[in-house]
C-alpha positions in Angstrom: 87.5 146.9 101.7 88.3 150.1 103.6 91.8 149.6 104.8 92.1 153.1 106.2 89.3 152.4 108.6 91.2 149.4 110.0 94.3 151.1 111.3 93.6 150.7 115.1 96.5 148.7 116.6 95.7 145.2 117.8 96.8 144.3 121.3 99.7 141.8 120.8 99.3 140.2 124.3 99.0 136.5 124.4 97.6 134.1 127.0 100.3 131.5 127.4 97.7 128.8 128.2 97.5 127.6 124.6 94.8 124.9 124.2 93.5 123.0 121.1 90.2 124.7 121.5 91.9 128.0 120.6 92.7 126.7 117.1 90.6 126.5 114.0 92.0 125.0 110.8 90.5 126.0 107.4 91.0 123.9 104.3 89.5 125.1 101.0 88.7 122.5 98.4 87.5 122.2 94.9 87.8 118.8 93.2 90.6 117.5 95.4 89.6 113.9 95.7 93.1 112.7 94.9 94.6 114.6 97.8 92.2 115.6 100.5 92.1 112.4 102.5 95.9 112.2 102.6 96.1 115.9 103.5 93.6 115.5 106.4 95.4 112.4 107.7 98.7 114.2 107.8 97.1 117.0 109.8 94.7 115.1 112.1 96.4 111.8 112.8 99.9 112.8 113.6 99.3 114.6 116.9 96.9 114.1 119.9 96.7 117.9 120.1 94.5 117.9 117.0 91.8 115.7 118.5 90.2 118.9 120.0 91.1 121.3 117.2 88.2 122.3 114.9 88.9 121.4 111.2 86.7 123.0 108.6 86.8 121.9 104.9 85.2 124.7 102.9 84.2 123.0 99.6 83.4 125.1 96.5 81.1 122.5 94.9 83.4 119.6 94.1 82.0 117.0 91.6 84.9 114.5 91.8 84.0 112.8 95.1 85.8 115.3 97.4 82.6 116.0 99.4 81.8 112.4 99.8 85.2 111.6 101.1 85.1 114.5 103.6 81.6 113.6 104.7 82.6 110.0 105.4 85.6 111.2 107.4 83.4 113.6 109.4 81.2 110.7 110.5 84.2 109.3 112.4 85.7 112.6 113.5 83.4 115.0 115.4 85.9 117.8 115.1 85.7 117.8 111.2 83.1 119.9 109.5 82.2 120.1 105.8 81.2 123.6 104.9 79.6 124.8 101.7 81.4 127.5 99.9 79.0 128.8 97.2 81.4 131.5 96.1 83.8 128.7 95.0 87.1 130.6 95.4 89.4 129.5 98.2 89.7 133.0 99.6 85.9 133.1 100.2 86.0 129.6 101.6 88.6 130.5 104.2 86.7 133.6 105.1 83.5 131.5 105.7 85.3 129.1 107.9 87.2 131.7 109.9 84.6 134.4 110.2 81.4 132.3 110.4 82.4 129.2 112.3 85.0 130.5 114.7 83.7 130.8 118.3 84.7 133.1 121.2 87.4 130.7 122.3 89.1 130.6 118.9 92.3 132.7 118.8 94.3 131.2 116.0 93.4 130.4 112.4 95.6 127.8 110.6 95.3 127.8 106.8 96.0 124.5 105.1 95.8 123.5 101.4 94.3 120.2 100.3 97.1 119.9 97.6 99.8 119.6 100.3 101.0 117.1 102.8 102.0 118.2 106.3 104.7 117.1 108.7 103.9 115.6 112.1 102.5 118.0 114.6 102.2 120.8 112.0 99.0 122.5 113.4 100.4 122.5 117.0 103.7 123.9 115.8 102.0 126.8 113.9 100.0 127.6 117.1 103.2 127.5 119.2 105.1 129.6 116.7 102.4 132.4 117.1 102.5 132.0 120.9 106.3 132.4 120.8 106.0 135.6 118.8 103.4 137.8 120.4 104.4 140.7 118.2 103.5 138.8 115.1 100.1 139.1 113.5 100.8 136.1 111.2 103.3 133.2 110.9 104.3 132.0 107.5 106.2 128.9 106.5 108.3 127.3 103.9 107.2 125.4 100.8 109.3 122.4 99.8 108.2 121.5 96.3 107.8 117.8 95.5 106.7 115.7 92.6 105.9 112.2 91.5 106.4 112.1 87.7 109.4 113.4 85.8 107.9 116.7 84.9 106.8 117.3 88.5 110.2 116.5 90.0 112.0 118.8 87.5 109.4 121.6 88.2 109.9 121.1 91.9 113.6 121.4 91.7 113.6 124.5 89.5 110.9 126.4 91.3 112.9 126.3 94.6 115.8 128.0 92.9 116.2 131.8 92.6 115.5 131.6 88.9 112.2 129.9 89.6 111.0 131.8 92.6 112.8 135.1 92.3 114.5 134.5 95.6 111.3 134.3 97.7 112.3 133.3 101.2 109.4 130.9 101.6 110.4 128.8 98.6 112.8 126.2 100.0 114.2 128.8 102.4 116.4 127.9 105.4 116.3 131.1 107.5 113.7 132.5 109.9 113.0 136.2 110.1 110.5 139.1 109.4 109.2 139.1 105.9 106.7 141.0 103.8 105.1 137.9 102.3 105.3 134.1 102.7 103.3 130.9 102.5 100.4 131.5 104.9 100.3 129.2 107.9 98.8 130.8 110.9 96.9 134.0 111.8 95.8 135.7 115.0 92.1 135.7 114.5 91.8 139.2 116.0 93.9 140.5 113.1 92.1 138.4 110.5 88.7 139.6 111.7 89.9 143.2 111.9 91.1 143.1 108.2 87.8 141.3 107.2 89.8 138.3 106.0 90.9 137.8 102.4 89.5 139.7 99.5 86.9 137.1 98.4 87.1 138.3 94.8 90.7 137.1 94.5 91.1 133.7 92.9 94.9 133.8 93.2 97.4 136.0 95.0 94.9 136.5 97.8 97.6 135.8 100.3 100.0 138.5 99.0 97.1 141.0 98.8 96.2 140.2 102.4 99.8 140.8 103.4 99.8 144.2 101.8 96.8 145.3 103.9 98.2 143.7 107.0 101.5 145.7 106.6 99.6 148.9 106.0 97.6 148.3 109.2 100.8 147.8 111.2 100.8 144.0 111.3 104.0 141.9 111.0 104.8 138.5 109.4 107.3 136.1 110.9 108.7 133.4 108.7 109.5 130.3 110.7 111.8 128.0 108.7 110.8 125.0 110.8 107.2 125.3 109.5 107.8 123.3 106.3 105.2 121.9 103.9 105.6 119.5 101.1 103.9 121.0 98.1 103.0 118.7 95.2 103.7 120.4 91.8 101.2 120.4 88.9 101.5 117.1 87.0 101.6 118.5 83.4 103.0 121.4 81.4 99.5 122.7 80.7 98.4 122.6 84.4 101.6 124.4 85.4 100.9 127.0 82.7 97.4 127.7 83.9 98.6 127.9 87.5 101.3 130.5 86.8 99.0 132.4 84.3 96.6 132.9 87.2 99.4 133.8 89.6 100.5 136.6 87.2 97.0 137.9 86.8 96.6 137.9 90.6 99.8 139.8 91.2 98.7 142.4 88.6 95.4 142.8 90.4 97.1 143.4 93.7 99.5 146.0 92.2 96.6 147.9 90.7 94.3 147.6 93.7 96.9 149.0 96.1 98.8 151.3 93.6 102.0 149.5 94.4 105.4 149.7 92.8 106.4 146.1 92.4 109.9 144.9 93.0 112.1 144.1 90.0 112.2 140.4 90.8 108.4 140.3 90.9 108.0 141.7 87.4 111.1 140.3 85.8 109.2 137.5 83.9 106.9 140.1 82.4 109.9 142.3 81.4 111.7 139.3 79.9 108.6 138.3 77.9 108.3 141.8 76.5 112.0 141.9 75.6 111.9 138.5 74.0 108.8 139.5 71.9 110.5 142.8 70.9 113.6 141.0 69.8 111.8 138.4 67.8 109.7 141.1 66.1 112.7 143.1 64.9 114.9 140.1 64.1 113.7 140.0 60.4 115.1 143.5 60.0 118.0 143.2 62.4 119.1 139.6 62.8 121.5 140.3 65.8 118.4 140.8 67.9 118.0 137.0 67.9 121.0 136.9 70.3 118.7 137.8 73.3 116.3 134.9 72.9 119.2 132.6 71.9 120.9 133.5 75.2 117.7 132.8 77.1 117.3 129.4 75.5 120.9 128.6 76.3 120.3 129.4 79.9 117.2 127.1 79.9 119.3 124.3 78.4 122.0 124.8 81.0 119.4 124.7 83.7 118.2 121.3 82.4 121.7 119.9 82.4 122.4 121.2 86.0 119.1 119.8 87.2 119.8 116.4 85.7 123.2 116.3 87.5 121.8 117.6 90.8 118.8 115.2 90.6 121.0 112.4 89.3 118.2 111.7 86.9 117.3 112.5 83.2 114.0 113.8 84.6 116.0 117.0 85.2 115.9 117.6 81.5 112.4 118.9 82.0 113.6 121.7 84.2 114.3 124.2 81.4 110.9 123.6 79.9 109.3 124.1 83.4 111.2 127.3 83.9 110.1 128.6 80.5 106.5 127.9 81.4 106.8 129.5 84.8 108.4 132.7 83.4 106.2 133.0 80.3 102.9 132.1 81.9 103.4 134.4 84.9 104.6 137.2 82.6 101.7 136.9 80.2 99.2 136.7 83.0 100.7 139.8 84.7 100.5 141.8 81.4 97.0 140.6 80.7 95.9 141.5 84.3 97.4 145.0 84.0 95.8 145.6 80.6 92.3 144.5 81.8 92.6 146.4 85.0 93.7 149.6 83.4 91.0 149.2 80.7 88.3 148.7 83.3 89.5 151.5 85.5 
């Protein structure tokens, strides 16, 4: 994408006559049969405003019954559309929904995730938040992590701490303000079209990559701490590992694409992984080097104890393991992404 060619400022003026017909909701799916109906119900059934909002489920070829569930719901709801997403990736699916199905009256794009549950009136509140901030190109919200089994609950607790999120304002945050990145909630479609949407080649980190281009084009992001979403954590250690491995690779790709200098908190997991590996490799020749990994393991153990106390449950003992997975998988994915990107350059 040619970012330099997209520098023309966008008129921030806003028609205060906000109507449901101005809003399009895009929900990418791929094998989300366990969650999609509950997600759609939380969005569509909680507010009469949504009766005339266009909802588009962009499905990447689900084989678990997701398409059949959405198709059946669409028979009862005329404002729900099932859209094929042959490119599979959620970034491409959102682009298809926003850039191909939006009409001349659509002014706001609301992005929702099938893996999440939304509070009452969420879509309307996103639209109103944009209307209240005419200088904002996008509005982002806060993720409140949740879980059902013990591992999920411990993961949810630790990921919303500074050690789990690096202090990201959109992870369990409680303050509104201007930010450089957050959990995508709403876009002004004029900005989304001008930037040609997400990079459709990104499987992960497409939101952060979009925010980089938006900032360079002069757009601003407003974090509204009242736009909160319950996010269901991955149910197993393996699933969490795969998720954060992909997050790390996605961040590396964004760094390379835009020649960015990442912040220390963003690359801390990769630096920690390199340091741990270095210490373990020299420990046979210099045993004191084991002090660094031993200290890290002690911190993880302490986190598990604190989590158990705060959660008032032995499920919290999983917190240290979850944090180890988050740090190690993200760091390994980031290093792998950098290595592949530099090699292919």
